[in-house]
ZATI-305067 format. One record per residue (C-alpha): residue number from 1; residue in one letter; chain; x, y, z. Coordinates in nm, 3 decimals. Layout:
BEGIN
{pt NUM,'A','A',{X,Y,Z}}
...
This chain:
BEGIN
{pt 1,'M','A',{0.883,0.222,0.905}}
{pt 2,'N','A',{0.699,0.347,0.594}}
{pt 3,'D','A',{0.414,0.489,0.800}}
{pt 4,'L','A',{0.643,0.662,1.051}}
{pt 5,'V','A',{0.863,0.819,0.783}}
{pt 6,'R','A',{0.569,0.942,0.575}}
{pt 7,'Q','A',{0.377,1.069,0.877}}
{pt 8,'H','A',{0.657,1.252,1.060}}
{pt 9,'T','A',{0.933,1.337,0.809}}
{pt 10,'A','A',{0.996,1.511,0.479}}
{pt 11,'L','A',{1.201,1.228,0.325}}
{pt 12,'S','A',{1.130,1.129,-0.035}}
{pt 13,'D','A',{1.047,0.777,-0.154}}
{pt 14,'R','A',{1.406,0.735,-0.276}}
{pt 15,'D','A',{1.532,0.839,0.066}}
{pt 16,'L','A',{1.297,0.586,0.222}}
{pt 17,'D','A',{1.427,0.316,-0.012}}
{pt 18,'W','A',{1.781,0.393,0.107}}
{pt 19,'L','A',{1.673,0.357,0.469}}
{pt 20,'H','A',{1.510,0.022,0.388}}
{pt 21,'L','A',{1.834,-0.086,0.223}}
{pt 22,'L','A',{2.029,0.018,0.531}}
{pt 23,'V','A',{1.793,-0.157,0.771}}
{pt 24,'S','A',{1.815,-0.478,0.565}}
{pt 25,'E','A',{2.192,-0.477,0.623}}
{pt 26,'W','A',{2.246,-0.326,0.966}}
{pt 27,'Q','A',{2.226,-0.653,1.158}}
{pt 28,'L','A',{2.587,-0.682,1.041}}
{pt 29,'L','A',{2.683,-0.353,1.208}}
{pt 30,'S','A',{2.493,-0.441,1.526}}
{pt 31,'D','A',{2.665,-0.779,1.562}}
{pt 32,'L','A',{3.012,-0.643,1.485}}
{pt 33,'S','A',{2.959,-0.360,1.737}}
{pt 34,'F','A',{2.802,-0.579,2.010}}
{pt 35,'A','A',{2.555,-0.290,2.027}}
{pt 36,'D','A',{2.189,-0.194,1.983}}
{pt 37,'L','A',{2.107,0.033,1.690}}
{pt 38,'V','A',{1.824,0.285,1.675}}
{pt 39,'L','A',{1.758,0.488,1.360}}
{pt 40,'W','A',{1.645,0.846,1.433}}
{pt 41,'V','A',{1.507,1.074,1.159}}
{pt 42,'P','A',{1.430,1.447,1.204}}
{pt 43,'T','A',{1.063,1.541,1.186}}
{pt 44,'L','A',{0.901,1.777,0.937}}
{pt 45,'D','A',{0.945,2.084,1.159}}
{pt 46,'G','A',{1.302,1.987,1.253}}
{pt 47,'A','A',{1.220,2.024,1.621}}
{pt 48,'R','A',{1.224,1.652,1.707}}
{pt 49,'Y','A',{1.358,1.312,1.604}}
{pt 50,'V','A',{1.143,1.004,1.550}}
{pt 51,'S','A',{1.283,0.652,1.586}}
{pt 52,'V','A',{1.181,0.450,1.281}}
{pt 53,'A','A',{1.378,0.125,1.328}}
{pt 54,'Q','A',{1.566,-0.071,1.591}}
{pt 55,'M','A',{1.808,-0.366,1.591}}
{pt 56,'R','A',{1.948,-0.575,1.878}}
{pt 57,'P','A',{2.279,-0.765,1.856}}
{pt 58,'N','A',{2.310,-1.143,1.837}}
{pt 59,'T','A',{2.662,-1.120,1.979}}
{pt 60,'G','A',{2.607,-0.937,2.307}}
{pt 61,'P','A',{2.356,-0.813,2.568}}
{pt 62,'T','A',{2.097,-0.555,2.469}}
{pt 63,'S','A',{2.094,-0.207,2.616}}
{pt 64,'Y','A',{1.723,-0.153,2.536}}
{pt 65,'Q','A',{1.469,-0.384,2.695}}
{pt 66,'D','A',{1.181,-0.183,2.549}}
{pt 67,'D','A',{1.080,-0.121,2.189}}
{pt 68,'M','A',{1.201,0.222,2.083}}
{pt 69,'V','A',{1.028,0.240,1.743}}
{pt 70,'G','A',{0.786,0.533,1.725}}
{pt 71,'H','A',{0.942,0.732,2.010}}
{pt 72,'L','A',{0.979,1.107,1.964}}
{pt 73,'V','A',{1.268,1.305,2.115}}
{pt 74,'P','A',{1.297,1.688,2.103}}
{pt 75,'R','A',{1.615,1.844,1.968}}
{pt 76,'G','A',{1.857,1.935,2.244}}
{pt 77,'R','A',{1.772,1.642,2.469}}
{pt 78,'R','A',{2.034,1.418,2.303}}
{pt 79,'P','A',{2.326,1.639,2.199}}
{pt 80,'L','A',{2.506,1.354,2.022}}
{pt 81,'L','A',{2.214,1.319,1.778}}
{pt 82,'D','A',{2.221,1.692,1.708}}
{pt 83,'A','A',{2.597,1.697,1.653}}
{pt 84,'A','A',{2.599,1.395,1.421}}
{pt 85,'H','A',{2.307,1.529,1.217}}
{pt 86,'D','A',{2.425,1.890,1.194}}
{pt 87,'E','A',{2.797,1.823,1.142}}
{pt 88,'G','A',{2.766,1.501,0.941}}
{pt 89,'R','A',{3.028,1.314,1.143}}
{pt 90,'I','A',{3.044,1.024,1.384}}
{pt 91,'V','A',{3.021,1.154,1.742}}
{pt 92,'R','A',{3.165,0.948,2.025}}
{pt 93,'E','A',{3.217,1.208,2.294}}
{pt 94,'G','A',{3.047,1.199,2.631}}
{pt 95,'D','A',{3.033,0.981,2.940}}
{pt 96,'P','A',{2.832,0.656,2.947}}
{pt 97,'E','A',{2.460,0.685,3.018}}
{pt 98,'W','A',{2.307,0.486,3.302}}
{pt 99,'R','A',{1.989,0.296,3.219}}
{pt 100,'E','A',{1.840,0.091,3.499}}
{pt 101,'E','A',{2.183,0.060,3.665}}
{pt 102,'V','A',{2.343,-0.045,3.335}}
{pt 103,'P','A',{2.620,0.175,3.187}}
{pt 104,'V','A',{2.565,0.234,2.814}}
{pt 105,'R','A',{2.810,0.396,2.574}}
{pt 106,'V','A',{2.622,0.597,2.311}}
{pt 107,'E','A',{2.763,0.691,1.970}}
{pt 108,'S','A',{2.590,0.863,1.680}}
{pt 109,'I','A',{2.648,0.776,1.314}}
{pt 110,'P','A',{2.502,1.002,1.044}}
{pt 111,'V','A',{2.321,0.825,0.761}}
{pt 112,'R','A',{2.422,0.992,0.438}}
{pt 113,'R','A',{2.280,0.955,0.088}}
{pt 114,'E','A',{2.408,1.157,-0.208}}
{pt 115,'G','A',{2.566,1.415,0.019}}
{pt 116,'R','A',{2.261,1.465,0.244}}
{pt 117,'V','A',{2.221,1.342,0.601}}
{pt 118,'L','A',{1.888,1.159,0.620}}
{pt 119,'G','A',{1.904,1.057,0.985}}
{pt 120,'V','A',{2.128,0.930,1.261}}
{pt 121,'I','A',{2.199,0.580,1.393}}
{pt 122,'A','A',{2.241,0.575,1.771}}
{pt 123,'R','A',{2.478,0.291,1.858}}
{pt 124,'N','A',{2.423,0.183,2.220}}
{pt 125,'T','A',{2.672,-0.056,2.380}}
{pt 126,'N','A',{2.599,-0.230,2.709}}
{pt 127,'L','A',{2.920,-0.189,2.916}}
{pt 128,'L','A',{2.814,-0.409,3.205}}
{pt 129,'T','A',{3.013,-0.708,3.081}}
{pt 130,'V','A',{3.310,-0.517,2.937}}
{pt 131,'R','A',{3.641,-0.704,2.965}}
{pt 132,'T','A',{3.970,-0.720,2.778}}
{pt 133,'P','A',{3.865,-0.798,2.420}}
{pt 134,'S','A',{3.994,-1.103,2.236}}
{pt 135,'R','A',{4.146,-1.097,1.887}}
{pt 136,'L','A',{3.807,-1.190,1.742}}
{pt 137,'E','A',{3.631,-0.909,1.928}}
{pt 138,'L','A',{3.897,-0.657,1.825}}
{pt 139,'T','A',{3.849,-0.761,1.461}}
{pt 140,'Y','A',{3.473,-0.724,1.500}}
{pt 141,'L','A',{3.504,-0.376,1.650}}
{pt 142,'Q','A',{3.753,-0.255,1.388}}
{pt 143,'S','A',{3.526,-0.385,1.110}}
{pt 144,'A','A',{3.227,-0.215,1.273}}
{pt 145,'S','A',{3.421,0.113,1.284}}
{pt 146,'D','A',{3.499,0.083,0.912}}
{pt 147,'L','A',{3.134,0.013,0.827}}
{pt 148,'A','A',{3.018,0.306,1.042}}
{pt 149,'Q','A',{3.248,0.539,0.850}}
{pt 150,'M','A',{3.111,0.403,0.521}}
{pt 151,'I','A',{2.754,0.470,0.638}}
{pt 152,'A','A',{2.854,0.823,0.738}}
{pt 153,'A','A',{3.013,0.873,0.395}}
{pt 154,'G','A',{2.712,0.729,0.207}}
{pt 155,'S','A',{2.905,0.435,0.060}}
{pt 156,'F','A',{2.724,0.160,0.254}}
{pt 157,'P','A',{2.498,-0.028,0.195}}
{pt 158,'F','A',{2.562,-0.136,-0.165}}
{pt 159,'P','A',{2.254,-0.088,-0.388}}
{pt 160,'G','A',{2.159,-0.391,-0.596}}
{pt 161,'E','A',{2.380,-0.633,-0.406}}
{pt 162,'Q','A',{2.144,-0.745,-0.132}}
{pt 163,'G','A',{2.082,-1.115,-0.097}}
{pt 164,'D','A',{1.819,-1.300,0.101}}
{pt 165,'T','A',{1.879,-1.179,0.455}}
{pt 166,'D','A',{1.715,-1.492,0.596}}
{pt 167,'V','A',{1.979,-1.723,0.447}}
{pt 168,'S','A',{2.283,-1.495,0.404}}
{pt 169,'P','A',{2.581,-1.567,0.631}}
{pt 170,'R','A',{2.589,-1.374,0.956}}
{pt 171,'V','A',{2.879,-1.258,1.169}}
{pt 172,'G','A',{2.856,-1.553,1.406}}
{pt 173,'D','A',{2.852,-1.806,1.121}}
{pt 174,'G','A',{3.208,-1.723,1.020}}
{pt 175,'L','A',{3.412,-1.410,0.944}}
{pt 176,'I','A',{3.738,-1.348,0.760}}
{pt 177,'R','A',{3.917,-1.012,0.746}}
{pt 178,'L','A',{4.128,-0.949,0.436}}
{pt 179,'D','A',{4.380,-0.679,0.356}}
{pt 180,'A','A',{4.369,-0.474,0.035}}
{pt 181,'E','A',{4.548,-0.751,-0.157}}
{pt 182,'G','A',{4.304,-1.021,-0.051}}
{pt 183,'V','A',{4.537,-1.182,0.203}}
{pt 184,'V','A',{4.375,-1.317,0.520}}
{pt 185,'Q','A',{4.452,-1.108,0.829}}
{pt 186,'Y','A',{4.213,-1.287,1.061}}
{pt 187,'A','A',{3.975,-1.583,1.041}}
{pt 188,'S','A',{3.723,-1.668,1.312}}
{pt 189,'P','A',{3.715,-2.027,1.444}}
{pt 190,'N','A',{3.392,-2.101,1.255}}
{pt 191,'A','A',{3.542,-1.968,0.932}}
{pt 192,'L','A',{3.853,-2.178,0.975}}
{pt 193,'S','A',{3.641,-2.489,1.046}}
{pt 194,'A','A',{3.444,-2.432,0.725}}
{pt 195,'Y','A',{3.763,-2.411,0.518}}
{pt 196,'H','A',{3.900,-2.723,0.686}}
{pt 197,'R','A',{3.585,-2.906,0.572}}
{pt 198,'L','A',{3.653,-2.781,0.219}}
{pt 199,'G','A',{3.992,-2.953,0.244}}
{pt 200,'L','A',{4.234,-2.687,0.370}}
{pt 201,'A','A',{4.508,-2.843,0.582}}
{pt 202,'A','A',{4.683,-2.523,0.694}}
{pt 203,'D','A',{4.589,-2.204,0.875}}
{pt 204,'L','A',{4.410,-1.937,0.672}}
{pt 205,'V','A',{4.604,-1.638,0.804}}
{pt 206,'G','A',{4.861,-1.523,0.548}}
{pt 207,'L','A',{4.698,-1.701,0.255}}
{pt 208,'H','A',{4.544,-1.528,-0.046}}
{pt 209,'L','A',{4.182,-1.625,0.007}}
{pt 210,'G','A',{4.082,-1.615,-0.359}}
{pt 211,'Q','A',{4.362,-1.844,-0.473}}
{pt 212,'A','A',{4.318,-2.079,-0.179}}
{pt 213,'T','A',{3.944,-2.105,-0.240}}
{pt 214,'T','A',{3.990,-2.178,-0.609}}
{pt 215,'E','A',{4.240,-2.454,-0.533}}
{pt 216,'L','A',{4.004,-2.612,-0.281}}
{pt 217,'A','A',{3.702,-2.592,-0.508}}
{pt 218,'P','A',{3.821,-2.630,-0.869}}
{pt 219,'S','A',{3.557,-2.516,-1.113}}
{pt 220,'R','A',{3.522,-2.526,-1.488}}
{pt 221,'G','A',{3.552,-2.236,-1.727}}
{pt 222,'P','A',{3.540,-1.869,-1.625}}
{pt 223,'V','A',{3.388,-1.942,-1.284}}
{pt 224,'D','A',{3.742,-1.973,-1.143}}
{pt 225,'E','A',{3.809,-1.604,-1.201}}
{pt 226,'A','A',{3.476,-1.510,-1.042}}
{pt 227,'I','A',{3.558,-1.710,-0.729}}
{pt 228,'V','A',{3.899,-1.545,-0.706}}
{pt 229,'K','A',{3.743,-1.197,-0.724}}
{pt 230,'L','A',{3.469,-1.282,-0.478}}
{pt 231,'A','A',{3.692,-1.449,-0.220}}
{pt 232,'S','A',{3.946,-1.168,-0.260}}
{pt 233,'G','A',{3.680,-0.919,-0.157}}
{pt 234,'W','A',{3.691,-0.701,-0.468}}
{pt 235,'A','A',{3.313,-0.665,-0.501}}
{pt 236,'P','A',{3.006,-0.694,-0.275}}
{pt 237,'R','A',{2.887,-1.028,-0.403}}
{pt 238,'A','A',{2.777,-1.367,-0.278}}
{pt 239,'A','A',{2.845,-1.716,-0.409}}
{pt 240,'E','A',{2.870,-2.078,-0.304}}
{pt 241,'V','A',{3.186,-2.287,-0.311}}
{pt 242,'E','A',{3.163,-2.665,-0.321}}
{pt 243,'G','A',{3.450,-2.903,-0.261}}
{pt 244,'N','A',{3.537,-3.215,-0.065}}
{pt 245,'D','A',{3.164,-3.291,-0.035}}
{pt 246,'C','A',{3.115,-2.961,0.148}}
{pt 247,'V','A',{2.927,-2.646,0.045}}
{pt 248,'V','A',{3.024,-2.306,0.187}}
{pt 249,'Q','A',{2.833,-1.986,0.119}}
{pt 250,'L','A',{3.050,-1.674,0.090}}
{pt 251,'R','A',{2.962,-1.307,0.096}}
{pt 252,'A','A',{3.223,-1.037,0.039}}
{pt 253,'I','A',{3.192,-0.681,0.174}}
{pt 254,'P','A',{3.461,-0.438,0.056}}
{pt 255,'L','A',{3.572,-0.194,0.325}}
{pt 256,'K','A',{3.623,0.165,0.208}}
{pt 257,'P','A',{3.598,0.383,0.519}}
{pt 258,'K','A',{3.778,0.676,0.352}}
{pt 259,'G','A',{3.683,0.610,-0.009}}
{pt 260,'T','A',{3.971,0.374,-0.086}}
{pt 261,'R','A',{3.945,-0.001,-0.033}}
{pt 262,'I','A',{4.158,-0.100,0.264}}
{pt 263,'G','A',{4.043,-0.461,0.273}}
{pt 264,'S','A',{3.730,-0.668,0.294}}
{pt 265,'L','A',{3.509,-0.871,0.518}}
{pt 266,'V','A',{3.408,-1.217,0.402}}
{pt 267,'L','A',{3.115,-1.371,0.584}}
{pt 268,'L','A',{3.075,-1.744,0.533}}
{pt 269,'R','A',{2.851,-2.025,0.640}}
{pt 270,'D','A',{2.870,-2.400,0.603}}
{pt 271,'I','A',{2.545,-2.492,0.424}}
{pt 272,'T','A',{2.633,-2.851,0.337}}
{pt 273,'E','A',{2.338,-2.999,0.524}}
{pt 274,'V','A',{2.101,-2.739,0.381}}
{pt 275,'R','A',{2.203,-2.822,0.023}}
{pt 276,'H','A',{2.189,-3.196,0.090}}
{pt 277,'R','A',{1.834,-3.164,0.221}}
{pt 278,'E','A',{1.736,-2.951,-0.079}}
{pt 279,'R','A',{1.877,-3.211,-0.317}}
{pt 280,'E','A',{1.696,-3.487,-0.134}}
{pt 281,'L','A',{1.372,-3.290,-0.163}}
{pt 282,'L','A',{1.430,-3.232,-0.533}}
{pt 283,'T','A',{1.492,-3.603,-0.581}}
{pt 284,'K','A',{1.180,-3.684,-0.383}}
{pt 285,'D','A',{0.973,-3.435,-0.584}}
{pt 286,'A','A',{1.105,-3.576,-0.911}}
{pt 287,'T','A',{1.026,-3.929,-0.794}}
{pt 288,'I','A',{0.672,-3.836,-0.696}}
{pt 289,'R','A',{0.612,-3.663,-1.029}}
{pt 290,'E','A',{0.748,-3.966,-1.213}}
{pt 291,'I','A',{0.516,-4.196,-1.014}}
{pt 292,'H','A',{0.214,-3.980,-1.104}}
{pt 293,'H','A',{0.326,-3.981,-1.468}}
{pt 294,'R','A',{0.353,-4.361,-1.471}}
{pt 295,'V','A',{0.020,-4.405,-1.293}}
{pt 296,'K','A',{-0.139,-4.179,-1.554}}
{pt 297,'N','A',{0.017,-4.384,-1.836}}
{pt 298,'N','A',{-0.102,-4.710,-1.678}}
{pt 299,'L','A',{-0.454,-4.577,-1.632}}
{pt 300,'Q','A',{-0.461,-4.462,-1.993}}
{pt 301,'T','A',{-0.349,-4.811,-2.098}}
{pt 302,'V','A',{-0.630,-4.964,-1.892}}
{pt 303,'A','A',{-0.878,-4.721,-2.049}}
{pt 304,'A','A',{-0.754,-4.810,-2.397}}
{pt 305,'L','A',{-0.795,-5.183,-2.325}}
{pt 306,'L','A',{-1.147,-5.128,-2.194}}
{pt 307,'R','A',{-1.228,-4.920,-2.502}}
{pt 308,'L','A',{-1.104,-5.200,-2.729}}
{pt 309,'Q','A',{-1.310,-5.453,-2.537}}
{pt 310,'A','A',{-1.619,-5.232,-2.562}}
{pt 311,'R','A',{-1.589,-5.225,-2.941}}
{pt 312,'R','A',{-1.599,-5.605,-2.947}}
{pt 313,'M','A',{-1.909,-5.631,-2.727}}
{pt 314,'D','A',{-2.231,-5.742,-2.888}}
{pt 315,'S','A',{-2.442,-5.637,-2.591}}
{pt 316,'D','A',{-2.539,-5.269,-2.577}}
{pt 317,'R','A',{-2.556,-5.278,-2.196}}
{pt 318,'G','A',{-2.211,-5.435,-2.176}}
{pt 319,'R','A',{-2.068,-5.177,-2.417}}
{pt 320,'D','A',{-2.222,-4.890,-2.219}}
{pt 321,'A','A',{-2.085,-5.030,-1.891}}
{pt 322,'L','A',{-1.734,-5.054,-2.034}}
{pt 323,'N','A',{-1.755,-4.701,-2.172}}
{pt 324,'E','A',{-1.858,-4.576,-1.827}}
{pt 325,'A','A',{-1.557,-4.753,-1.682}}
{pt 326,'V','A',{-1.337,-4.585,-1.945}}
{pt 327,'R','A',{-1.460,-4.242,-1.834}}
{pt 328,'R','A',{-1.409,-4.325,-1.464}}
{pt 329,'V','A',{-1.055,-4.439,-1.525}}
{pt 330,'G','A',{-0.996,-4.134,-1.748}}
{pt 331,'S','A',{-1.106,-3.891,-1.477}}
{pt 332,'I','A',{-0.849,-4.034,-1.237}}
{pt 333,'A','A',{-0.582,-4.025,-1.509}}
{pt 334,'I','A',{-0.644,-3.651,-1.562}}
{pt 335,'V','A',{-0.572,-3.582,-1.194}}
{pt 336,'H','A',{-0.249,-3.783,-1.200}}
{pt 337,'E','A',{-0.141,-3.608,-1.519}}
{pt 338,'T','A',{-0.190,-3.272,-1.347}}
{pt 339,'L','A',{-0.005,-3.389,-1.035}}
{pt 340,'S','A',{0.288,-3.503,-1.249}}
{pt 341,'Q','A',{0.340,-3.139,-1.353}}
{pt 342,'T','A',{0.340,-2.982,-1.005}}
{pt 343,'L','A',{0.598,-2.962,-0.727}}
{pt 344,'D','A',{0.355,-3.052,-0.449}}
{pt 345,'E','A',{0.050,-3.268,-0.397}}
{pt 346,'R','A',{-0.187,-2.984,-0.489}}
{pt 347,'V','A',{-0.361,-2.911,-0.818}}
{pt 348,'E','A',{-0.550,-2.625,-0.979}}
{pt 349,'F','A',{-0.885,-2.805,-1.006}}
{pt 350,'D','A',{-1.049,-2.561,-1.249}}
{pt 351,'E','A',{-0.840,-2.703,-1.534}}
{pt 352,'I','A',{-0.936,-3.057,-1.433}}
{pt 353,'A','A',{-1.306,-2.965,-1.420}}
{pt 354,'D','A',{-1.290,-2.817,-1.771}}
{pt 355,'R','A',{-1.123,-3.131,-1.906}}
{pt 356,'L','A',{-1.385,-3.351,-1.739}}
{pt 357,'L','A',{-1.661,-3.143,-1.898}}
{pt 358,'A','A',{-1.500,-3.187,-2.239}}
{pt 359,'M','A',{-1.457,-3.562,-2.187}}
{pt 360,'V','A',{-1.813,-3.628,-2.075}}
{pt 361,'A','A',{-1.953,-3.399,-2.349}}
{pt 362,'E','A',{-1.860,-3.671,-2.599}}
{pt 363,'L','A',{-2.177,-3.852,-2.486}}
{pt 364,'S','A',{-2.393,-3.590,-2.662}}
{pt 365,'P','A',{-2.181,-3.411,-2.923}}
{pt 366,'G','A',{-2.346,-3.092,-3.044}}
{pt 367,'R','A',{-2.664,-3.138,-2.842}}
{pt 368,'V','A',{-2.586,-3.041,-2.483}}
{pt 369,'T','A',{-2.367,-2.743,-2.393}}
{pt 370,'S','A',{-2.145,-2.778,-2.087}}
{pt 371,'R','A',{-1.990,-2.487,-1.898}}
{pt 372,'R','A',{-1.831,-2.398,-1.567}}
{pt 373,'A','A',{-1.913,-2.102,-1.338}}
{pt 374,'G','A',{-1.704,-1.992,-1.039}}
{pt 375,'R','A',{-1.372,-2.149,-0.940}}
{pt 376,'F','A',{-1.266,-2.454,-0.743}}
{pt 377,'G','A',{-0.918,-2.317,-0.673}}
{pt 378,'I','A',{-0.624,-2.527,-0.560}}
{pt 379,'L','A',{-0.711,-2.859,-0.396}}
{pt 380,'D','A',{-0.506,-3.129,-0.227}}
{pt 381,'A','A',{-0.459,-3.451,-0.423}}
{pt 382,'E','A',{-0.664,-3.652,-0.172}}
{pt 383,'V','A',{-0.960,-3.424,-0.248}}
{pt 384,'A','A',{-0.901,-3.377,-0.621}}
{pt 385,'T','A',{-0.901,-3.748,-0.714}}
{pt 386,'P','A',{-1.236,-3.848,-0.559}}
{pt 387,'L','A',{-1.393,-3.514,-0.659}}
{pt 388,'S','A',{-1.297,-3.575,-1.022}}
{pt 389,'M','A',{-1.471,-3.914,-1.010}}
{pt 390,'V','A',{-1.777,-3.759,-0.846}}
{pt 391,'L','A',{-1.802,-3.490,-1.115}}
{pt 392,'T','A',{-1.761,-3.748,-1.389}}
{pt 393,'E','A',{-2.043,-3.962,-1.250}}
{pt 394,'V','A',{-2.282,-3.671,-1.200}}
{pt 395,'L','A',{-2.213,-3.519,-1.543}}
{pt 396,'Q','A',{-2.246,-3.855,-1.710}}
{pt 397,'N','A',{-2.574,-3.916,-1.527}}
{pt 398,'A','A',{-2.709,-3.574,-1.630}}
{pt 399,'L','A',{-2.628,-3.625,-1.999}}
{pt 400,'E','A',{-2.755,-3.981,-2.013}}
{pt 401,'H','A',{-3.079,-3.942,-1.818}}
{pt 402,'G','A',{-3.162,-3.571,-1.836}}
{pt 403,'F','A',{-3.189,-3.537,-2.214}}
{pt 404,'G','A',{-3.348,-3.737,-2.490}}
{pt 405,'P','A',{-3.161,-3.844,-2.805}}
{pt 406,'D','A',{-3.265,-3.531,-2.996}}
{pt 407,'T','A',{-3.297,-3.286,-2.707}}
{pt 408,'L','A',{-3.090,-2.968,-2.680}}
{pt 409,'G','A',{-2.987,-2.839,-2.337}}
{pt 410,'T','A',{-2.726,-2.706,-2.098}}
{pt 411,'V','A',{-2.532,-2.844,-1.805}}
{pt 412,'E','A',{-2.352,-2.601,-1.574}}
{pt 413,'V','A',{-2.096,-2.685,-1.306}}
{pt 414,'G','A',{-2.075,-2.417,-1.035}}
{pt 415,'A','A',{-1.817,-2.381,-0.759}}
{pt 416,'V','A',{-1.808,-2.143,-0.462}}
{pt 417,'R','A',{-1.492,-2.162,-0.249}}
{pt 418,'G','A',{-1.481,-2.079,0.122}}
{pt 419,'G','A',{-1.400,-1.714,0.187}}
{pt 420,'N','A',{-1.621,-1.597,-0.100}}
{pt 421,'V','A',{-1.948,-1.419,-0.034}}
{pt 422,'G','A',{-2.176,-1.629,0.183}}
{pt 423,'R','A',{-1.928,-1.916,0.232}}
{pt 424,'E','A',{-1.734,-1.993,0.544}}
{pt 425,'A','A',{-1.362,-2.057,0.510}}
{pt 426,'G','A',{-1.266,-2.421,0.459}}
{pt 427,'R','A',{-1.578,-2.520,0.258}}
{pt 428,'L','A',{-1.639,-2.583,-0.111}}
{pt 429,'L','A',{-1.991,-2.579,-0.255}}
{pt 430,'V','A',{-2.025,-2.757,-0.590}}
{pt 431,'T','A',{-2.344,-2.763,-0.796}}
{pt 432,'V','A',{-2.420,-2.946,-1.119}}
{pt 433,'Q','A',{-2.742,-2.819,-1.277}}
{pt 434,'D','A',{-2.909,-2.917,-1.603}}
{pt 435,'D','A',{-3.227,-2.802,-1.779}}
{pt 436,'G','A',{-3.331,-3.151,-1.883}}
{pt 437,'C','A',{-3.639,-3.356,-1.807}}
{pt 438,'G','A',{-3.586,-3.354,-1.431}}
{pt 439,'L','A',{-3.613,-3.626,-1.169}}
{pt 440,'P','A',{-3.874,-3.902,-1.189}}
{pt 441,'E','A',{-4.159,-3.883,-0.942}}
{pt 442,'G','A',{-4.075,-4.023,-0.602}}
{pt 443,'F','A',{-3.702,-4.028,-0.674}}
{pt 444,'D','A',{-3.477,-4.045,-0.366}}
{pt 445,'A','A',{-3.104,-3.997,-0.428}}
{pt 446,'R','A',{-3.018,-4.175,-0.101}}
{pt 447,'S','A',{-3.201,-4.496,-0.182}}
{pt 448,'S','A',{-3.137,-4.514,-0.556}}
{pt 449,'G','A',{-2.966,-4.834,-0.663}}
{pt 450,'N','A',{-2.787,-4.676,-0.959}}
{pt 451,'L','A',{-2.416,-4.769,-0.944}}
{pt 452,'G','A',{-2.305,-4.418,-1.040}}
{pt 453,'L','A',{-2.502,-4.258,-0.754}}
{pt 454,'Q','A',{-2.375,-4.521,-0.512}}
{pt 455,'I','A',{-2.020,-4.425,-0.611}}
{pt 456,'V','A',{-2.104,-4.055,-0.563}}
{pt 457,'R','A',{-2.255,-4.109,-0.217}}
{pt 458,'T','A',{-1.963,-4.323,-0.104}}
{pt 459,'L','A',{-1.699,-4.077,-0.222}}
{pt 460,'V','A',{-1.870,-3.755,-0.107}}
{pt 461,'E','A',{-1.987,-3.872,0.234}}
{pt 462,'G','A',{-1.733,-4.141,0.315}}
{pt 463,'E','A',{-1.405,-4.023,0.163}}
{pt 464,'L','A',{-1.452,-3.645,0.135}}
{pt 465,'G','A',{-1.656,-3.600,0.453}}
{pt 466,'G','A',{-1.916,-3.382,0.280}}
{pt 467,'T','A',{-2.286,-3.383,0.207}}
{pt 468,'F','A',{-2.466,-3.478,-0.114}}
{pt 469,'D','A',{-2.815,-3.396,-0.237}}
{pt 470,'M','A',{-3.004,-3.420,-0.564}}
{pt 471,'V','A',{-3.311,-3.197,-0.602}}
{pt 472,'P','A',{-3.531,-3.047,-0.876}}
{pt 473,'A','A',{-3.385,-2.728,-1.025}}
{pt 474,'P','A',{-3.580,-2.404,-0.958}}
{pt 475,'E','A',{-3.722,-2.380,-1.313}}
{pt 476,'R','A',{-3.668,-2.718,-1.481}}
{pt 477,'G','A',{-3.414,-2.993,-1.472}}
{pt 478,'T','A',{-3.207,-3.125,-1.186}}
{pt 479,'R','A',{-2.959,-2.976,-0.942}}
{pt 480,'V','A',{-2.694,-3.185,-0.767}}
{pt 481,'I','A',{-2.526,-3.025,-0.464}}
{pt 482,'F','A',{-2.203,-3.119,-0.283}}
{pt 483,'D','A',{-2.083,-2.934,0.025}}
{pt 484,'L','A',{-1.727,-3.038,0.104}}
{pt 485,'P','A',{-1.463,-2.947,0.366}}
{pt 486,'V','A',{-1.138,-2.832,0.201}}
{pt 487,'A','A',{-0.816,-2.676,0.321}}
{pt 488,'P','A',{-0.812,-2.295,0.290}}
{pt 489,'E','A',{-0.617,-2.165,-0.008}}
{pt 490,'K','A',{-0.277,-2.018,0.070}}
{pt 491,'P','A',{-0.244,-1.649,-0.024}}
């Protein structure tokens, strides 16, 4: 719609915002009218109209099989559009049009904002299935007429009161028509069923909806007054009412076709199952986070015990082996600590990589500088845990074997995520490069018996499904390369 309005019309950005507001709400008018809606806006030269939006009803058959958006119509071809735009009134005159042997009643509703007519809504009703309307259908049509008059007067939609259109109640979910005092004039079967689930034993018609709702769903404090005002239809607001183990979502729409409130529409929807599922998910998420938190605590306890045992070891080799185990356990604990703070099983791995660098740097305090280049991005837990162990092993190996006791140097961890320059989507390239003494002559990473490299090979190739290589760096030192498959990051 933005492109069509800016290309063909002289409307301002504020006018365009009003049209967006209208389009976000006009499913309501379409369903109440049992009619298709097409929004026509005059072009820059005033000689034509361009259709910028279209809506089909959920409550009846469509009168347009084709998409009308983008069509241009010259002035004079549709007199009802001209009359509604020029005179600023709803135009209903004229005989039905015939479209592919289907009679269609066409009405035109001017769209007004701050006294100016921005465009015209063509309301097209398929008359092929017309019959004597029921009480529900009569209530729908009367409510649609009131809304149409509000659009023509510029008092609908209500700025700042739009909810999430994907979850807001719709006409078919349940509808209640109130008079000016908030007394129920009509309640659809779905609306009545929802109130019965809240605990109402009588019919809704004749009851003051605000008072009845408050009695069914007693609340604490000033919320009672808010529910009364909402359910009485005094303001265009939405809320949820919970009672009798049932949750009902309400949305009030004051009706002011001639400037004075004559009543209200209340749309409602039983969302009990939705809220139950959400609560179950919240409980599940909290449980998962608590499990990760406890696993992290247990791993830290294991690491502390290993550290205590290492201090009591007389053998240097035994002490070093226990300290390596402490770092391996610590790398896993860092991942679980991060997972305990998220709502899903995904982590921002850059933070984990930085913490691993800091942890392993304790092997050579002040001598070897560690840094990270590039970004890992967000990774699934099943990738993050083994990758953290792999990084720990490779960094530990570089610091222990790449530098002498008094040697200064640098270790850099690089990451290039799929979608970046030169990388296909769904891949992660990780490099760990140092400027130390390099690999011994004849070294083969695949046949080395070192436990740390065996762990790296097993995790990278077996668990992560990637490739691993260890080669001399271009100038001096060693470069370790992992190429791993990862899920693409969500935008």
